[in-house]
N, C-alpha and C positions, 0 to 999 in steps of 0.2 A: 793576908795583906794587912799592912799597918796603915794608919792614917797618913803618915808621912809618905808611904809608897803610893797611896791613893792620890795625894796632891802631886807627886812626881809624875805619875802617868797622865794626870789631867793636863799639866803644863806641857809635858812632852808632846801630847797630841793636840795642843792648842785649843783645849776646850775651856769654856768659861765655867765659873762656879754655877751660874744659872742653868746652863745646858746640862751640866753633870747632875745637879740636884734634880732636875726634871726626869732625867734618865733613871735615877735611883729611887725616885718617888719620895723624896724628902725635901724639906725647905732648904733654902740657901743658908740660913742660919745654922741649921742642923749639920749641913755639909761642912761648914766652917769648924764646927765642934768635932766632927769626925776627923778632919784633916789635922786638927790640933791635938788629936789623941784624947780628947775630953769626953768622947762617947765611943762605945765599942762598935767596931765594924763587924756586923753579924755575918753569918754564912750567906744569908739571902742577899744582903747588900753587896757582899764580895762577888757573888755570882753575877749580879747585875753589872757591877763595875768591869769584870773581866769581859763580859759580852759587849758592853758599851765601848770600851777602849780597844776591843778586838785583840786581847792579849792571848798568849799561848795557853793551851789547856793545862799546863803545869801550874798555872796561877790559880786554878780553881781550888777551893777548899777540899782537902782530902780527909775522909774519916778513917784514920789509921790507928787510933788508940785501941788498946786492948779492950775487946768486947764490942768494938765498933766496926770491925772488918766484916761487913755484912755478907751473908750468903746470897748468891745470885744464880739464876738458872743459866744453862748454856745458851738459850735463846737471848736472854738479856745481855749476856757477855758478848755474844756475836754482834748485837746492835751497838753496844758500847764501843767495840773495836771499829765497826763501820763508821761511826760518828767521829772517831779519831783519825780516820783516813785510810784504814786498812782495806785495800781494794779487793782482797779475797772475799770480803763480805759486803762489797759495794751495793749489792742489790737490797741490803737490809738497812741502808742509810735512811734515817728518818727525815721527812720534809723539814721539820723543825728539829734540828739536831739538839740533843741533850748531852753535850759533852761532859765527861767526868775527868778528873785528874788522872793522867796515865798511871801514876804510881798506885792509886787506889784500884784501877782496873787490873794492873799486873798482879798485885798481891791478892786481890779477890779471886783472880783466876787460879792462882797457885794454891789457895787455901781451900781445896776441895778434894775429896777422895777420888772423884771420877770426873773427867772432862772429855768431851769429844776431841779426837785427835787433831781435827782441823783447828780447833781453838788453841791447843797447845802449840801447834806449829806457828801460830801468829805471834807468840810471845817474844821470840828474838827480834822480830820486826819492831815490836812496841819499844823494846829497850833501845834499839838503834834510832828509831824515829824521834824519841824524846830523851836525848842525852842530858838535858838540864833538869831531870827529876831531882828532887832533894834526896840524894842518895844516902846521906847520913841517917835520915829519918826512915827511908825505905829499908835499909839494912837493920836498923834498930827494931822496926816492926816485924821484919822477917824472923828475927831471933825470938821475939815474943811468941810467935806462932809456930816455932820450929820449922820454918820454911827456908832456912839458909842454904840447905843443900839443893833444893829445887831451884831457888833463885840463882845460886852460884852456877849451876849447870846451864840455865837459860842464858845467863850473862856470858858464859864461855862460848856458847853457840853463836850468840850475837857478835862476840869478838872475832870468832872464826869467819863469820860473814863479812865483817868489816875488813879483815885481812884479804879475803877473796876479792873484794872490791878495791883493794889497794888504798883503803882509807886508814892510813897509819895513825892519824890523830884520834879517830874513834877507837881504833884497836888499842892504842896505848891507854886511853882513858878507861876502857872497860877492863883492861888488865889490872888496873888499880882497884876497881870494884871487886874483881875476883879475889884479889889478895886480902881485901878487907873481910870478905865473907869466909875465906879459908880459915881465918883465925878462930872462927866459931863453928867450924864444921862439925856436924853430928856424927857419932860413931855408928849409929844404927843405919841399916839399909832401908831405902825408901823407893817409891815409884814416882813417876812424873804424872801425878793425877790419873793413875790407872791401877787402882788397888783391887779391882775385880779380875785382874788377869789370871789365867789358869796356871796351875803348877807347871804345866808343860812350857808355857810362855816364860815363866820365871826361870826355869832351868835353861832355856835357850838364850835368854838375855844375859844370864849370869856368865855364859861362855862367849857370847858374841856381841855384847854391847860395845860401843865405841870407848876409846880410852878415857875421854873426859867424863863420860857417864860413870865409868868405874871409879875414876878419881873422886867424883862427888857422891859415890856410894848410892847411885840410882840405877834401878832396872829400867832403862830407857834406851831407845834406839834412834833418837832424833839426831840427825847429822845435817850440816849446812848444805851438802850436795843435794839433798832430797827436798829442800824447801823451795817453793816458788818465790821469786823475788817480787814482792808486792810493795816495796818501798818507793 
């Protein structure tokens, strides 16, 4: 978020500088400097502003630079998805939600050798629920971590879900995301966060995986028909 955007959100929500300064824990003079771009808007202040103005989670700062895509446990990831509204883990939603940027949650989930299958099944929902992710940045970071095949497959499943719901707008937008990722598709075969699968499982999936998994060179059996609709 820039200082100009901060000022825009404040005016749009009819908040005074005094109200906003109190919410951010700064002086009104310092807020004026922030809005004028004369002081940096830190990650901590940005998070406070997103909460104060009740903005979409996509406005939260996302730590996506190389080396900053942190490793998180399955339990932490499940809680992150619950806080973003995934009803499949609603029982894990925290009383004081600690929402993260959905793009960070998505890429963090994919950047792991092994994930619980229920977490992987939530990822197409995440793509559909937050179509306003900064996709240029998401795609760029996916390439840094060699996640483009995994991401492309998840996007393709989300697009198929959109088609099943007759949501042509979402399906068309996701088709564009797929095309962007296809241009950098990796030649090597991968799994969808299931690297400990047995050789027998690998052989079976090689012959029986869905067409889009084969296209994205993934040993994965995820199909839209088997997903619970938690959107």
